[in-house]
MDAnalysis code that builds the backbone (N, CA, C; Angstrom):
import MDAnalysis as mda
import numpy as np

u = mda.Universe.empty(327, n_residues=109, atom_resindex=np.repeat(np.arange(109), 3), trajectory=True)
u.add_TopologyAttr("name", ["N", "CA", "C"] * 109)
u.add_TopologyAttr("resid", np.arange(1, 110))
u.add_TopologyAttr("resname", ["MET", "ASP", "ARG", "ALA", "LEU", "ALA", "LEU", "LEU", "ALA", "GLU", "ALA", "HIS", "VAL", "LEU", "VAL", "LEU", "ASP", "GLU", "THR", "GLY", "GLU", "ILE", "ARG", "MET", "ALA", "HIS", "PRO", "PHE", "SER", "ALA", "VAL", "GLU", "THR", "SER", "PHE", "ARG", "VAL", "ARG", "THR", "PRO", "GLY", "THR", "ASP", "TYR", "TRP", "ALA", "ASN", "CYS", "ALA", "TRP", "ASP", "ALA", "LEU", "ALA", "ILE", "PRO", "LEU", "LEU", "LEU", "ASP", "VAL", "ASP", "GLY", "ARG", "THR", "ARG", "THR", "ALA", "CYS", "PRO", "ARG", "SER", "GLY", "ALA", "ALA", "ILE", "ASP", "LEU", "ALA", "VAL", "THR", "ASN", "GLY", "ARG", "VAL", "ALA", "PRO", "ALA", "GLY", "GLY", "ALA", "VAL", "VAL", "ARG", "PHE", "PRO", "VAL", "PRO", "ALA", "ARG", "ARG", "PHE", "TRP", "ASP", "ASP", "ILE", "GLY", "PHE", "THR"])
u.atoms.positions = np.array([
    [0.823, -1.229, 0.060],
    [-0.025, 0.005, -0.030],
    [0.851, 1.116, -0.087],
    [0.522, 2.217, -0.704],
    [1.250, 3.549, -0.674],
    [1.135, 4.088, 0.479],
    [2.409, 4.508, 1.075],
    [2.501, 5.083, 2.472],
    [1.728, 6.332, 2.672],
    [1.833, 7.216, 1.565],
    [0.988, 8.388, 1.559],
    [-0.443, 8.342, 1.663],
    [-1.014, 7.258, 1.059],
    [-2.278, 6.984, 1.060],
    [-2.811, 6.373, 2.463],
    [-1.859, 5.404, 2.991],
    [-1.957, 5.027, 4.343],
    [-2.061, 6.039, 5.352],
    [-1.184, 6.999, 5.264],
    [-1.155, 8.075, 6.304],
    [-2.486, 8.908, 6.067],
    [-2.941, 9.145, 5.046],
    [-4.398, 10.011, 4.857],
    [-5.365, 9.052, 5.425],
    [-5.367, 7.841, 5.214],
    [-6.452, 6.864, 5.734],
    [-6.307, 6.936, 7.223],
    [-5.150, 6.750, 7.842],
    [-5.004, 6.968, 9.217],
    [-5.635, 8.142, 9.947],
    [-5.469, 9.367, 9.031],
    [-5.878, 10.499, 9.477],
    [-7.457, 10.774, 9.223],
    [-8.160, 9.574, 8.677],
    [-9.513, 9.771, 8.307],
    [-9.939, 10.800, 7.295],
    [-8.897, 10.954, 6.275],
    [-9.211, 11.744, 5.112],
    [-9.650, 11.038, 4.015],
    [-9.031, 9.737, 3.828],
    [-9.565, 8.889, 2.823],
    [-9.977, 7.531, 3.567],
    [-10.703, 6.594, 2.767],
    [-11.009, 5.421, 3.080],
    [-10.463, 4.543, 1.935],
    [-9.782, 3.454, 2.277],
    [-9.055, 2.624, 1.238],
    [-9.768, 1.355, 1.385],
    [-9.802, 0.613, 0.152],
    [-10.514, -0.759, 0.071],
    [-9.514, -1.691, 0.514],
    [-9.838, -2.944, 0.436],
    [-8.888, -4.057, 0.881],
    [-7.716, -4.137, 0.055],
    [-7.717, -3.573, -1.261],
    [-6.446, -3.726, -2.124],
    [-5.651, -2.315, -1.999],
    [-6.017, -1.385, -1.149],
    [-5.303, -0.202, -0.885],
    [-5.831, 0.949, -1.855],
    [-6.763, 0.764, -2.708],
    [-7.248, 1.695, -3.595],
    [-8.216, 2.672, -2.767],
    [-8.550, 3.956, -3.317],
    [-9.221, 4.775, -2.675],
    [-10.770, 4.346, -2.801],
    [-11.508, 4.366, -1.740],
    [-12.864, 3.983, -1.685],
    [-13.601, 5.169, -1.452],
    [-13.203, 6.170, -0.586],
    [-13.941, 7.302, -0.165],
    [-12.852, 8.455, 0.039],
    [-13.164, 9.644, -0.458],
    [-12.422, 10.908, -0.214],
    [-13.531, 11.841, 0.098],
    [-13.882, 11.881, 1.512],
    [-15.095, 12.526, 1.939],
    [-15.203, 13.883, 1.316],
    [-16.375, 14.306, 0.713],
    [-17.551, 13.449, 0.700],
    [-17.868, 12.727, -0.485],
    [-16.821, 12.418, -1.367],
    [-17.054, 11.866, -2.586],
    [-16.770, 10.418, -2.425],
    [-17.483, 9.591, -3.054],
    [-17.221, 7.908, -3.075],
    [-16.628, 7.645, -4.337],
    [-15.553, 6.727, -4.468],
    [-15.054, 6.365, -5.649],
    [-15.717, 5.137, -6.230],
    [-16.982, 4.834, -5.658],
    [-17.640, 3.518, -6.108],
    [-19.192, 3.935, -6.298],
    [-19.928, 3.314, -6.983],
    [-21.245, 3.717, -7.203],
    [-22.084, 3.387, -5.869],
    [-22.975, 4.429, -5.496],
    [-23.696, 4.090, -4.237],
    [-25.111, 4.497, -4.860],
    [-25.982, 4.480, -3.836],
    [-27.394, 4.880, -3.999],
    [-27.582, 6.474, -3.923],
    [-26.456, 7.262, -3.742],
    [-26.474, 8.587, -3.808],
    [-25.666, 9.344, -4.878],
    [-26.411, 9.313, -5.970],
    [-25.928, 10.055, -7.200],
    [-26.152, 11.464, -7.179],
    [-25.144, 12.379, -7.091],
    [-25.453, 13.736, -6.958],
    [-25.247, 14.340, -8.536],
    [-26.358, 14.956, -8.847],
    [-26.358, 15.597, -10.230],
    [-25.969, 17.109, -10.049],
    [-25.097, 17.499, -10.770],
    [-24.788, 19.032, -10.693],
    [-24.602, 19.571, -12.131],
    [-24.714, 20.734, -12.563],
    [-24.796, 21.261, -13.818],
    [-23.529, 20.782, -14.630],
    [-22.292, 20.353, -14.059],
    [-21.207, 20.155, -14.719],
    [-20.830, 18.723, -14.806],
    [-21.319, 17.951, -13.826],
    [-21.055, 16.444, -13.753],
    [-21.843, 15.711, -12.719],
    [-21.827, 14.495, -12.617],
    [-22.356, 13.745, -11.529],
    [-21.107, 13.245, -10.762],
    [-21.577, 12.951, -9.389],
    [-20.646, 12.441, -8.380],
    [-21.477, 11.475, -7.638],
    [-20.747, 10.541, -7.037],
    [-21.320, 9.541, -6.049],
    [-21.100, 10.027, -4.704],
    [-21.809, 10.060, -3.796],
    [-21.705, 10.421, -2.507],
    [-21.767, 9.135, -1.506],
    [-21.265, 9.215, -0.530],
    [-21.306, 8.009, 0.527],
    [-22.691, 7.912, 1.186],
    [-23.296, 8.960, 1.411],
    [-24.543, 9.013, 2.346],
    [-25.419, 10.252, 2.012],
    [-26.521, 10.383, 2.664],
    [-27.287, 11.643, 2.360],
    [-26.588, 12.829, 2.781],
    [-26.040, 12.714, 4.039],
    [-25.163, 13.798, 4.492],
    [-24.176, 14.204, 3.308],
    [-23.399, 13.413, 2.936],
    [-22.405, 13.761, 1.905],
    [-23.007, 14.251, 0.588],
    [-24.122, 13.726, 0.252],
    [-24.962, 14.132, -0.966],
    [-25.250, 15.723, -0.875],
    [-25.465, 16.193, 0.452],
    [-25.774, 17.428, 0.665],
    [-24.510, 18.341, 0.393],
    [-23.269, 17.789, 1.149],
    [-22.149, 18.340, 1.174],
    [-21.408, 18.686, -0.140],
    [-21.466, 17.707, -1.141],
    [-20.986, 17.807, -2.427],
    [-21.164, 19.188, -3.143],
    [-22.610, 19.504, -3.369],
    [-22.699, 20.798, -4.003],
    [-22.485, 21.878, -3.124],
    [-22.387, 21.815, -1.939],
    [-22.133, 23.047, -1.052],
    [-20.525, 23.260, -1.099],
    [-19.756, 22.019, -1.094],
    [-18.353, 22.167, -1.156],
    [-17.959, 22.913, -2.664],
    [-18.575, 22.388, -3.619],
    [-18.173, 22.883, -5.007],
    [-18.876, 24.201, -5.342],
    [-19.850, 24.742, -4.634],
    [-20.591, 25.817, -4.805],
    [-21.335, 25.843, -6.067],
    [-22.045, 24.757, -6.201],
    [-22.935, 24.568, -7.385],
    [-24.241, 24.021, -6.794],
    [-25.373, 24.221, -7.717],
    [-26.598, 23.474, -7.293],
    [-26.379, 21.978, -7.554],
    [-27.139, 21.193, -6.659],
    [-27.155, 19.804, -6.930],
    [-28.450, 18.961, -6.532],
    [-28.680, 18.017, -6.983],
    [-29.873, 17.176, -6.693],
    [-29.489, 15.619, -6.647],
    [-30.049, 14.872, -5.588],
    [-29.906, 13.534, -5.289],
    [-31.193, 13.017, -5.138],
    [-31.498, 12.176, -6.066],
    [-32.857, 11.349, -5.933],
    [-32.435, 9.987, -5.457],
    [-32.914, 9.512, -4.187],
    [-32.496, 8.275, -3.668],
    [-33.818, 7.778, -2.958],
    [-33.573, 6.774, -2.319],
    [-34.738, 6.054, -1.559],
    [-34.399, 5.759, -0.317],
    [-35.417, 5.644, 0.671],
    [-35.293, 5.376, 2.031],
    [-34.812, 3.859, 2.012],
    [-33.809, 3.515, 2.859],
    [-33.285, 2.230, 2.706],
    [-34.316, 1.198, 3.520],
    [-35.112, 1.707, 4.234],
    [-36.049, 0.958, 5.125],
    [-37.400, 0.768, 4.504],
    [-38.035, 1.877, 4.005],
    [-39.283, 1.768, 3.378],
    [-39.334, 1.711, 1.955],
    [-38.170, 2.281, 1.323],
    [-38.136, 2.384, -0.167],
    [-38.874, 3.712, -0.539],
    [-39.264, 4.677, 0.290],
    [-39.842, 5.820, -0.173],
    [-39.125, 6.796, -0.950],
    [-39.365, 7.330, -1.850],
    [-38.504, 8.288, -2.578],
    [-38.104, 9.415, -1.695],
    [-36.814, 9.919, -1.855],
    [-36.290, 10.958, -1.318],
    [-35.676, 11.799, -2.139],
    [-35.803, 13.128, -2.183],
    [-35.245, 13.999, -3.234],
    [-34.505, 15.016, -2.360],
    [-33.027, 15.086, -2.328],
    [-32.208, 15.960, -1.694],
    [-31.815, 17.038, -2.618],
    [-31.803, 18.288, -2.245],
    [-31.491, 19.382, -3.250],
    [-30.739, 20.460, -2.516],
    [-29.602, 21.106, -3.224],
    [-29.016, 22.251, -2.757],
    [-29.196, 23.170, -3.808],
    [-29.752, 24.450, -3.642],
    [-29.876, 25.439, -4.568],
    [-29.386, 26.748, -4.028],
    [-28.617, 27.262, -4.846],
    [-28.125, 28.743, -4.320],
    [-27.450, 28.724, -2.990],
    [-26.620, 27.633, -2.647],
    [-26.134, 27.387, -1.563],
    [-26.810, 27.027, -0.293],
    [-28.046, 26.605, -0.601],
    [-29.077, 26.314, 0.610],
    [-29.694, 24.888, 0.413],
    [-29.726, 24.215, 1.480],
    [-30.506, 22.941, 1.407],
    [-31.950, 23.122, 1.131],
    [-32.567, 22.577, 0.098],
    [-33.934, 22.989, -0.062],
    [-34.977, 21.811, 0.716],
    [-35.989, 22.262, 0.900],
    [-36.726, 21.196, 1.659],
    [-36.918, 19.944, 1.001],
    [-36.872, 18.875, 1.671],
    [-37.035, 17.520, 0.884],
    [-38.342, 16.780, 1.454],
    [-39.467, 17.576, 1.472],
    [-40.603, 16.970, 1.683],
    [-40.860, 16.274, 3.030],
    [-40.113, 16.704, 4.142],
    [-40.114, 16.107, 5.471],
    [-39.257, 14.989, 5.709],
    [-38.338, 14.775, 4.717],
    [-37.354, 13.651, 4.902],
    [-36.450, 13.814, 6.065],
    [-36.084, 12.927, 6.921],
    [-35.147, 12.969, 7.971],
    [-33.979, 12.262, 7.773],
    [-32.924, 12.667, 7.919],
    [-31.525, 11.934, 7.713],
    [-31.462, 11.269, 9.174],
    [-31.222, 10.008, 9.181],
    [-30.899, 9.288, 10.401],
    [-29.449, 8.734, 10.359],
    [-28.989, 8.924, 11.678],
    [-27.467, 8.504, 11.746],
    [-27.496, 7.168, 12.618],
    [-27.226, 6.006, 12.013],
    [-27.633, 4.616, 12.737],
    [-26.566, 4.505, 14.011],
    [-25.548, 5.282, 14.109],
    [-24.623, 5.122, 15.171],
    [-24.157, 6.604, 15.755],
    [-23.872, 6.728, 16.789],
    [-23.374, 8.060, 17.378],
    [-22.176, 8.564, 16.539],
    [-22.144, 9.786, 16.331],
    [-21.015, 10.356, 15.521],
    [-19.531, 9.984, 16.259],
    [-19.445, 9.626, 17.538],
    [-18.154, 9.358, 17.964],
    [-17.727, 7.895, 17.695],
    [-18.681, 7.269, 16.993],
    [-18.410, 5.745, 16.594],
    [-18.475, 5.726, 14.925],
    [-18.570, 6.823, 14.318],
    [-18.628, 6.763, 12.841],
    [-17.455, 5.856, 12.290],
    [-16.056, 6.188, 12.732],
    [-15.139, 5.578, 12.273],
    [-14.840, 4.105, 12.533],
    [-15.726, 3.560, 13.582],
    [-15.577, 2.009, 13.822],
    [-15.878, 1.402, 12.656],
    [-16.908, 1.812, 11.688],
    [-17.171, 1.087, 10.527],
    [-17.753, 2.183, 9.518],
    [-16.797, 2.939, 9.067],
    [-17.206, 4.178, 8.079],
    [-17.918, 3.702, 6.840],
    [-17.881, 2.551, 6.547],
    [-18.355, 2.033, 5.208],
    [-19.782, 1.664, 5.490],
    [-20.267, 1.249, 6.647],
    [-21.636, 1.106, 7.122],
    [-22.370, 2.450, 7.527],
    [-21.563, 3.294, 8.350],
    [-22.046, 4.624, 8.699],
    [-22.577, 5.456, 7.659],
])
């Protein structure tokens, strides 16, 4: 494994897969997920709903992510317009573990 990547992973800047390749560079995902962020310039994969909102804010562009609730299958529409998170029809983002435990299994969180 590349030592520089290993150091970044140890600092929780990146997440590497089992082969040492980049899997996550927060808030971006290097693998396809259920959080496709569409922006005017290109599309990106996010790791979770929180990251799907962070990508357009980080890039200072509008963005939209259409996904589904993993529990009910209900459609969820997340949008950032003019630097603001737009209402998502009452959607609630749930964090299944406390923030202090996110890095115990960041792929799950």
